[in-house]
C-alpha atoms as one frame of an Amber mdcrd trajectory, in Angstrom:
protein
  13.892  -6.856  20.967  10.397  -5.668  20.151  10.293  -7.734  16.967  10.476
 -10.705  19.346   7.393  -9.405  21.177   4.870 -11.887  19.820   1.708 -13.364
  21.160  -0.371 -16.069  19.570  -3.708 -15.154  18.087  -4.884 -18.682  18.623
  -5.720 -20.502  21.835  -8.482 -22.387  23.468 -11.914 -20.834  23.661 -13.243
 -21.286  27.154 -12.431 -18.189  29.151 -14.787 -15.286  29.473 -13.823 -11.656
  29.402 -14.640 -11.513  33.067 -11.080 -12.773  33.322 -10.039  -9.268  32.327
 -11.202  -8.056  35.698  -9.813 -11.095  37.472  -6.321 -10.336  36.169  -6.215
  -6.959  37.893  -3.719  -6.531  40.717  -5.296  -6.807  44.158  -4.819  -3.099
  44.814  -6.362  -2.038  41.501  -9.989  -1.169  40.968 -11.748  -3.857  38.968
 -13.828  -2.794  35.943 -17.462  -3.118  36.892 -19.488  -4.691  35.397 -17.288
  -7.281  33.599 -17.541  -7.712  29.826 -21.096  -8.833  29.095 -20.438 -11.828
  26.836 -17.997 -14.672  26.537 -15.203 -14.267  24.038 -11.932 -15.811  23.014
  -8.952 -15.273  25.295  -5.459 -15.624  23.843  -2.952 -15.610  26.651   0.302
 -17.025  25.312   2.917 -14.615  26.725   5.726 -12.989  24.827   8.923 -15.020
  24.898  11.145 -12.118  25.941  11.832 -10.127  29.064  12.470  -6.994  26.988
   8.754  -6.280  26.567   5.752  -6.981  28.764   3.578  -9.961  27.970   0.226
  -9.237  26.360  -3.187 -10.797  26.559  -5.751 -10.486  23.773  -9.520 -10.687
  23.979 -12.325 -10.754  21.440 -15.629  -9.472  22.805 -19.132  -8.840  21.540
 -20.903  -5.859  23.047 -24.643  -5.277  22.867 -26.254  -1.905  22.189 -29.929
  -1.199  22.634 -31.580  -0.415  19.310 -28.496  -1.507  17.359 -26.899  -4.813
  16.457 -24.006  -6.285  18.413 -20.508  -4.900  17.903 -17.317  -6.975  17.967
 -14.131  -5.494  19.388 -10.616  -6.876  19.702  -8.458  -5.919  22.677  -4.758
  -6.355  23.397  -3.552  -5.223  26.794  -0.601  -5.721  29.138  -0.769  -9.020
  30.981  -0.186  -7.213  34.260  -2.526  -4.288  34.771  -1.268  -1.263  36.674
  -3.124  -0.040  39.781  -3.294   3.467  38.309  -4.934   2.199  35.132  -3.966
   2.556  31.479  -4.386   4.908  28.567  -6.537   3.490  25.764  -6.061   3.609
  21.991  -9.100   2.982  19.810  -7.718   2.001  16.420  -9.815   2.073  13.229
  -8.522  -0.110  10.398  -8.882   0.868   6.754 -11.057  -0.451   3.953 -14.341
  -2.037   5.006 -13.051  -2.416   8.582 -13.672  -6.146   8.512 -12.666  -8.705
  11.131  -9.701 -10.081   9.149  -8.177  -6.615   8.959  -8.776  -6.019  12.662
  -7.145  -9.352  13.516  -4.142  -8.346  11.419  -3.677  -4.994  13.153  -3.797
  -6.669  16.574  -0.514  -8.435  15.737   1.122  -5.428  14.080   4.022  -3.234
  15.139   1.684  -0.470  16.301  -0.306  -2.780  18.594   2.882  -4.244  20.069
   4.437  -0.828  20.566   1.307   0.525  22.235   1.108  -2.377  24.683   4.847
  -2.223  25.395   4.248   1.363  26.550   1.410   0.353  28.826  -1.559   1.240
  26.607  -4.666  -0.874  26.121  -5.140  -1.250  22.350  -8.674  -1.773  21.000
 -10.008  -2.081  17.467 -13.704  -2.402  16.552 -15.074  -4.418  13.627 -17.583
  -2.567  11.446 -21.078  -4.072  11.849 -21.240  -4.697   8.080 -19.134  -3.926
   5.006 -21.150  -0.827   4.133 -21.532   0.148   7.804 -18.035   1.482   8.455
 -17.438   4.059  11.148 -17.685   6.923   8.667 -21.128   5.601   7.677 -23.891
   4.062   9.797 -21.270   2.516  12.101 -21.015   5.951  13.695 -24.309   5.177
  15.439 -22.366   3.064  17.966 -20.844   6.259  19.335 -20.756   7.649  21.956
 -22.181   4.368  23.278 -18.930   2.483  22.711 -16.978   5.165  24.567 -19.412
   4.928  27.463 -19.246   1.131  27.677 -15.470   0.992  27.469 -15.033   3.695
  30.097 -17.150   1.596  32.472 -15.393  -1.676  31.692 -11.736  -0.722  31.403
  -9.231   0.392  34.050  -8.511   3.755  32.408  -5.952   6.238  33.714  -7.430
   9.002  31.543 -11.056   9.894  30.934 -10.602  10.260  27.172  -9.497   7.955
  24.360  -6.737   8.217  21.769  -8.135   7.593  18.274  -5.872   6.351  15.508
  -6.377   4.951  12.046  -5.070   4.296   8.550  -6.902   5.406   5.389 -10.620
   4.864   6.006  -9.602   4.426   9.630  -7.990   7.871   9.606 -11.220   9.261
   8.183 -13.135   7.395  10.906 -10.903   8.859  13.624 -11.584  12.402  12.430
 -15.267  11.682  11.818 -15.906  10.239  15.295 -13.532  12.681  16.968 -15.226
  15.797  15.627 -18.647  14.494  16.644 -17.680  13.447  20.166 -14.633  15.553
  21.116 -15.452  15.333  24.816 -14.398  11.668  24.633 -11.249  12.146  22.538
  -7.784  13.120  23.805  -5.997  12.760  20.478  -6.511  11.837  16.822  -3.772
  10.314  14.651  -4.656   9.864  10.966  -2.154   8.385   8.494  -3.656   9.336
   6.176  -7.136  10.686   6.725  -9.409  13.623   6.136 -12.775  14.875   7.270
 -15.709  13.206   5.555 -18.059  15.358   3.428 -15.744  18.342   3.946 -17.696
  19.480   6.998 -14.743  21.572   8.079 -16.761  23.640  10.520 -16.753  20.573
  12.810 -12.981  20.907  13.213 -13.506  23.874  15.506 -14.763  21.377  18.109
 -11.250  19.959  18.483 -10.040  22.861  20.608  -9.085  20.428  23.409  -7.965
  17.504  21.232  -4.482  16.802  19.868  -4.409  16.186  16.106  -1.603  14.435
  14.196  -1.879  13.891  10.434   0.456  12.159   7.965   0.103  11.654   4.195
   2.235  10.564   1.244   3.114  13.041  -1.497   2.107  10.462  -4.125  -1.406
  10.010  -2.735  -3.232  12.757  -4.665  -6.782  12.141  -3.435  -5.855  12.082
   0.244  -3.118  14.721  -0.093  -5.562  17.312  -1.404  -8.031  16.717   1.421
  -5.241  16.421   3.994  -4.073  19.924   3.093  -7.591  21.279   3.315  -8.173
  19.687   6.728  -4.839  20.910   8.091  -5.437  24.374   6.659  -8.863  24.657
   8.269  -7.524  23.453  11.626  -4.777  26.070  11.514  -7.377  28.645  10.533
  -9.145  27.883  13.806  -5.866  28.379  15.640  -5.253  24.656  16.189  -1.563
  23.605  16.381  -2.149  20.459  14.307   0.998  18.413  13.689   1.253  17.339
  10.049   3.837  15.862   7.724   3.880  14.990   4.030   6.142  12.014   3.292
   7.965  12.762   0.043   7.731   9.997  -2.540   5.365   7.880  -0.488   2.041
   6.558  -1.731  -1.163   5.868   0.178   0.330   3.249   2.489   3.174   5.499
   3.809   5.439   2.472   4.296   7.622   4.353   6.792   4.857   4.153   9.375
   4.303   0.385   9.117   7.778  -0.523  10.352   8.905  -0.950  13.938  10.403
   2.540  13.837   7.192   3.862  12.337   5.187   2.450  15.217   7.575   4.135
  17.651   7.055   7.438  15.807   3.264   7.110  15.953   3.349   6.379  19.679
   5.879   9.162  20.302   3.368  11.551  18.758   0.806  10.651  21.413   3.214
  10.568  24.333   4.981  13.808  23.339   1.626  15.536  22.872   2.236  16.605
  19.292  -0.483  18.779  17.794  -1.978  19.567  21.200  -3.744  22.848  21.950
  -2.203  24.778  24.828
């Protein structure tokens, strides 16, 4: 079934991301304005009727006073009139383009799109400019641009990330909670131990996973969860016994279903 849900990350360059708007159903509201620059469009559909076809885009967005920012997007081939929820996924490590390209063809991206989400992952502007460092300067600007360009069914975004991406999700989420519906970190913790910022997540769902054999992240995971609970936040957390930093359980097809279930079942959500 879903393991057959594949799309090619190769195809001719020639379409612009204005095609994103052109693919909207006639009774849907087109994003306005269209994406500002040409990008690569990969539109080979999935070869199964068990999951919706997907279309991928690579776009470069411009920000005044900052350099350009590259984002990758995978979305359902047929866009719903009511719009779609949006996941902004932060990869780990240096958040480089190769890692972003990999996550766009992963179980979590496929599962998200199969459930009707638009799945987006940004590339850090440079290796030392990840989104827990100077890359944070692109926010809230990126939220603002995407909310103008995308057919969103919700006003806020769902942040998700692995390792440095989990840290990025918490870092960006605590600084711009008005834009964030949920944060899923597997694993992650709050940078610089600025735990007082966690109090800002009073209207944001928080889900956190970590392996028991990941001592550096486990220690900070427990501190972050403890502080959230101290603020009265119903954070959802789990420690995977015997698992290391990668938490292999969550990289399988079933793991992707679990991660998406967390969002859709509103785990760790304040009342």
